[in-house]
C-alpha positions as CSV (number, residue, x, y, z in Angstrom):
1,M,-38.6,-12.0,-3.5
2,R,-40.4,-13.1,-0.2
3,I,-41.3,-9.5,0.2
4,R,-43.5,-8.4,-3.4
5,I,-45.1,-11.9,-3.5
6,V,-46.7,-11.3,0.4
7,S,-47.0,-7.5,-0.6
8,S,-49.2,-8.1,-3.7
9,I,-51.3,-10.5,-1.8
10,F,-52.1,-7.6,0.4
11,C,-52.7,-5.0,-2.6
12,L,-55.4,-7.6,-3.2
13,A,-56.8,-7.8,0.0
14,F,-57.1,-4.3,-0.5
15,V,-59.3,-4.5,-3.5
16,L,-61.8,-6.9,-2.7
17,A,-62.1,-5.2,1.1
18,A,-62.9,-1.6,-0.6
19,G,-65.3,-4.0,-3.1
20,P,-69.2,-3.1,-4.1
21,V,-69.6,0.2,-1.3
22,Q,-72.9,-0.6,-1.7
23,A,-73.0,-3.8,0.3
24,Q,-72.7,-1.9,3.1
25,Y,-75.2,0.5,3.0
26,G,-77.9,-0.6,0.9
27,A,-79.7,-3.5,0.7
28,K,-77.8,-6.5,-1.0
29,G,-78.4,-8.3,-4.5
30,P,-78.1,-11.3,-5.2
31,S,-74.6,-13.4,-5.1
32,N,-73.5,-13.5,-8.6
33,R,-70.1,-16.2,-7.1
34,A,-67.6,-16.7,-10.8
35,T,-68.2,-20.1,-12.4
36,G,-66.0,-22.4,-10.3
37,E,-67.0,-21.0,-7.2
38,N,-70.3,-23.1,-6.5
39,Y,-68.8,-26.1,-5.0
40,R,-68.6,-28.3,-1.8
41,F,-66.1,-30.9,-2.4
42,E,-63.3,-30.0,-5.2
43,F,-60.1,-32.8,-6.4
44,G,-57.1,-31.1,-8.9
45,A,-54.2,-33.5,-10.2
46,Y,-51.2,-31.8,-11.8
47,F,-48.1,-33.0,-12.9
48,W,-45.6,-30.7,-12.0
49,N,-41.4,-30.5,-14.2
50,P,-39.8,-28.8,-11.3
51,T,-35.9,-28.0,-11.5
52,P,-34.0,-29.4,-8.6
53,D,-31.3,-27.7,-6.1
54,M,-30.3,-30.2,-3.0
55,T,-28.0,-30.7,-0.9
56,I,-27.0,-32.6,2.0
57,Q,-24.6,-33.5,4.3
58,S,-23.9,-36.5,7.3
59,E,-22.4,-37.7,10.4
60,W,-21.5,-40.8,11.7
61,R,-19.9,-41.3,15.1
62,G,-18.2,-38.0,15.0
63,I,-17.2,-38.5,11.0
64,V,-18.5,-35.1,9.9
65,G,-19.8,-35.7,6.4
66,D,-19.6,-33.1,3.5
67,R,-21.7,-32.1,1.6
68,I,-22.7,-33.1,-1.4
69,D,-25.0,-31.7,-3.7
70,L,-27.2,-34.0,-5.6
71,V,-27.8,-32.0,-9.1
72,E,-23.6,-31.2,-9.3
73,D,-22.1,-33.9,-7.8
74,L,-24.4,-37.6,-8.1
75,G,-25.7,-35.7,-11.3
76,I,-29.7,-35.7,-10.2
77,E,-31.8,-34.8,-13.4
78,K,-35.3,-32.9,-13.4
79,T,-37.9,-34.9,-13.6
80,R,-41.8,-35.0,-13.4
81,F,-44.0,-35.9,-10.7
82,T,-48.0,-35.6,-9.7
83,Q,-49.9,-34.1,-7.1
84,I,-52.9,-33.8,-5.9
85,R,-54.9,-31.5,-4.0
86,A,-58.5,-31.5,-2.3
87,V,-60.4,-28.9,-0.6
88,L,-63.5,-29.6,1.6
89,R,-65.3,-26.6,1.8
90,P,-68.4,-26.4,4.5
91,G,-69.2,-22.8,5.2
92,R,-68.5,-20.3,2.3
93,K,-65.5,-18.7,3.3
94,H,-64.1,-22.3,5.4
95,K,-62.1,-24.6,3.2
96,L,-59.9,-27.8,5.0
97,R,-57.3,-28.5,2.5
98,F,-55.0,-31.4,1.9
99,E,-52.0,-32.0,-0.6
100,Y,-50.3,-34.9,-1.3
101,T,-46.4,-34.5,-3.2
102,P,-44.9,-37.6,-3.8
103,V,-40.7,-36.5,-5.1
104,K,-38.7,-39.0,-6.5
105,Y,-35.3,-38.7,-7.9
106,E,-33.8,-41.8,-9.3
107,Q,-29.5,-41.4,-10.6
108,E,-28.3,-45.0,-11.6
109,E,-24.7,-44.0,-12.7
110,G,-24.0,-40.8,-10.9
111,I,-20.6,-39.7,-11.5
112,L,-18.4,-38.1,-8.8
113,R,-16.0,-35.7,-9.5
114,R,-14.3,-35.7,-6.3
115,D,-14.1,-37.7,-2.7
116,V,-16.9,-37.4,-0.5
117,I,-17.8,-38.1,2.9
118,F,-21.3,-39.0,3.8
119,N,-23.1,-41.2,7.1
120,G,-19.9,-41.6,7.9
121,K,-18.4,-43.9,4.5
122,R,-15.9,-42.7,2.1
123,Y,-17.6,-42.9,-2.0
124,N,-14.5,-42.9,-4.1
125,L,-14.7,-40.9,-7.4
126,S,-13.4,-44.2,-9.2
127,L,-16.6,-45.5,-8.8
128,P,-20.1,-45.4,-9.8
129,V,-22.5,-43.9,-7.2
130,A,-26.5,-44.8,-7.5
131,T,-29.0,-42.6,-5.8
132,T,-32.4,-42.1,-5.2
133,L,-33.7,-39.6,-3.2
134,N,-37.6,-40.1,-1.8
135,W,-39.5,-36.8,-0.6
136,K,-42.7,-37.5,0.5
137,A,-44.5,-33.5,0.7
138,Y,-48.3,-33.6,2.7
139,R,-49.8,-30.5,3.8
140,F,-52.9,-30.4,6.1
141,S,-54.6,-27.3,6.1
142,Y,-57.7,-24.1,7.2
143,E,-58.8,-21.5,5.5
144,Y,-60.4,-19.0,6.1
145,D,-61.3,-15.8,3.7
146,L,-61.3,-12.8,5.0
147,I,-62.6,-11.1,2.5
148,Y,-64.9,-13.1,-0.1
149,R,-66.3,-11.4,-3.3
150,D,-68.0,-12.7,-5.8
151,R,-65.3,-11.8,-7.8
152,G,-62.4,-13.5,-5.5
153,F,-61.1,-13.1,-2.6
154,F,-58.1,-12.8,0.3
155,G,-57.8,-15.6,3.3
156,I,-55.6,-17.0,5.9
157,I,-53.9,-20.6,5.3
158,L,-53.8,-22.7,9.3
159,E,-51.2,-25.5,8.1
160,A,-49.2,-28.4,9.2
161,K,-46.8,-30.2,7.1
162,Y,-45.6,-33.5,7.3
163,T,-42.1,-34.0,5.3
164,D,-40.2,-37.4,4.3
165,V,-37.0,-37.3,3.1
166,E,-34.8,-39.7,2.4
167,A,-32.0,-40.3,0.4
168,T,-29.3,-43.5,-0.3
169,L,-26.0,-43.7,-1.9
170,T,-25.3,-46.6,-3.7
171,N,-21.5,-48.3,-5.1
172,V,-19.9,-51.5,-5.1
173,V,-17.9,-51.5,-1.7
174,V,-20.3,-48.7,-0.1
175,D,-24.2,-48.5,1.0
176,E,-25.4,-45.5,3.3
177,F,-28.8,-43.5,3.6
178,V,-30.3,-41.3,5.7
179,R,-33.6,-40.6,6.5
180,A,-35.2,-36.4,8.0
181,R,-38.9,-36.3,9.3
182,A,-40.4,-34.6,11.1
183,P,-44.0,-32.0,11.1
184,I,-43.7,-28.6,10.6
185,P,-46.1,-26.0,11.7
186,A,-46.6,-22.9,9.2
187,V,-48.8,-19.9,8.2
188,G,-49.2,-18.3,5.1
189,A,-52.0,-15.9,2.9
190,I,-54.0,-16.9,-0.4
191,G,-56.1,-14.0,-3.0
192,R,-57.5,-14.6,-5.6
193,V,-59.2,-12.6,-8.2
194,Y,-61.5,-13.4,-11.4
195,V,-59.9,-11.2,-14.7
196,A,-63.0,-13.5,-15.9
197,P,-66.1,-15.0,-15.0
198,N,-64.7,-17.9,-15.7
199,I,-61.1,-17.0,-15.5
200,S,-58.8,-16.4,-12.2
201,I,-55.4,-16.0,-10.4
202,T,-54.7,-17.2,-7.1
203,G,-51.8,-16.7,-5.6
204,E,-50.9,-17.8,-1.6
205,F,-47.6,-17.6,0.0
206,S,-46.6,-20.0,3.2
207,G,-43.8,-20.5,5.4
208,F,-42.2,-21.7,8.7
209,R,-39.0,-20.6,10.4
210,L,-37.0,-21.7,13.4
211,P,-34.2,-20.0,14.4
212,E,-31.3,-21.0,15.3
213,S,-30.7,-18.5,18.2
214,I,-33.8,-20.9,20.1
215,D,-31.1,-23.9,19.8
216,E,-27.4,-23.7,17.5
217,N,-27.8,-27.5,17.2
218,Y,-31.6,-27.1,15.5
219,K,-32.4,-25.0,12.8
220,G,-35.2,-25.3,10.0
221,R,-37.4,-23.5,7.4
222,Y,-40.5,-24.4,4.3
223,F,-41.2,-22.2,2.4
224,D,-44.5,-22.8,-0.1
225,F,-45.0,-20.8,-2.9
226,D,-48.2,-21.3,-5.9
227,L,-48.9,-19.3,-8.7
228,Y,-52.3,-20.4,-11.2
229,G,-54.3,-19.0,-13.0
230,T,-58.0,-22.0,-13.3
231,V,-60.7,-21.8,-17.1
232,N,-63.6,-22.9,-15.1
233,F,-66.0,-25.0,-18.3
234,S,-68.2,-25.2,-15.8
235,D,-68.7,-25.1,-11.7
236,H,-68.1,-28.8,-11.9
237,F,-65.1,-28.8,-14.4
238,G,-61.9,-26.6,-15.6
239,A,-57.8,-26.9,-16.4
240,Q,-54.8,-24.6,-14.2
241,V,-51.7,-24.2,-15.1
242,G,-49.2,-22.8,-12.1
243,Y,-45.6,-21.8,-11.1
244,R,-45.2,-23.7,-7.9
245,S,-41.9,-24.0,-5.3
246,F,-40.8,-25.9,-2.2
247,D,-37.8,-24.3,-0.2
248,V,-37.0,-26.3,2.7
249,F,-33.5,-26.9,5.3
250,Y,-32.8,-28.1,8.2
251,K,-30.1,-28.7,10.5
252,V,-30.1,-31.8,12.9
253,E,-27.1,-31.8,15.4
254,T,-24.8,-31.7,12.3
255,D,-26.8,-33.2,9.6
256,E,-27.9,-30.5,7.1
257,G,-30.1,-30.7,4.1
258,E,-31.4,-28.2,1.8
259,L,-33.8,-29.3,-0.8
260,K,-35.0,-27.1,-3.1
261,I,-37.5,-27.6,-5.9
262,K,-39.3,-24.9,-8.4
263,G,-41.0,-25.5,-12.1
264,P,-44.3,-25.0,-14.3
265,Y,-47.7,-27.3,-13.3
266,L,-50.3,-28.1,-15.6
267,G,-53.9,-29.4,-14.2
268,G,-57.1,-30.5,-13.5
269,V,-60.3,-29.7,-11.1
270,V,-63.5,-31.2,-11.0
271,R,-65.8,-30.1,-8.1
272,F,-69.7,-30.9,-6.9
């Protein structure tokens, strides 16, 4: 799947690179950028409704924890979140990007199907468990558009992601939590093509993988895929609909977590 995504983005790059030949061999005409490409600052707000697939495992003082599925074992349900994005564009091919995604899942009375050990404590299936998962995902990116045309572009992305995840399990006897925080470097690619003067399709993928071969006690990955369409009503306003997925895995000694969320989103952008 990821190979097809990356291949599609690079195919788009070749299409854009083969754009107007007269730009190389003749006088360049006046710019006729698509609607929505004339801006210095862009701000977007979105509603995201992803499907969760999450597991965690935590040990304490040598007591190895069970691998707990937050959906199957604890009853975490699908929830809608908000997301904000901002883009500062100091030059035609240069973009500084920021993104913040606060993810929160709560289940006040989950019913365990089995006894589980979490952070050194046993949670019995006979007692309801309240579960809270807070996941704050920050993204700081620099984008350089290697190819830029009036009807599309292809660029590379260099970024630093910051992830802060905290999971809490509580019943009438036990109250425990585990937290993982880390900055994560990543690289990626982005491509956009205008299918009409005011309608575009954009795809981007970025990621990072820390192999276990470096240190058997530490392992991780972070893959981020985004595909969306934009309808620009003017240079200053637009609406977007898309599909987004986060795929995060971490291993720190005997603690592990695998967090996957994916699904559609809807939002709007304003530009200046």
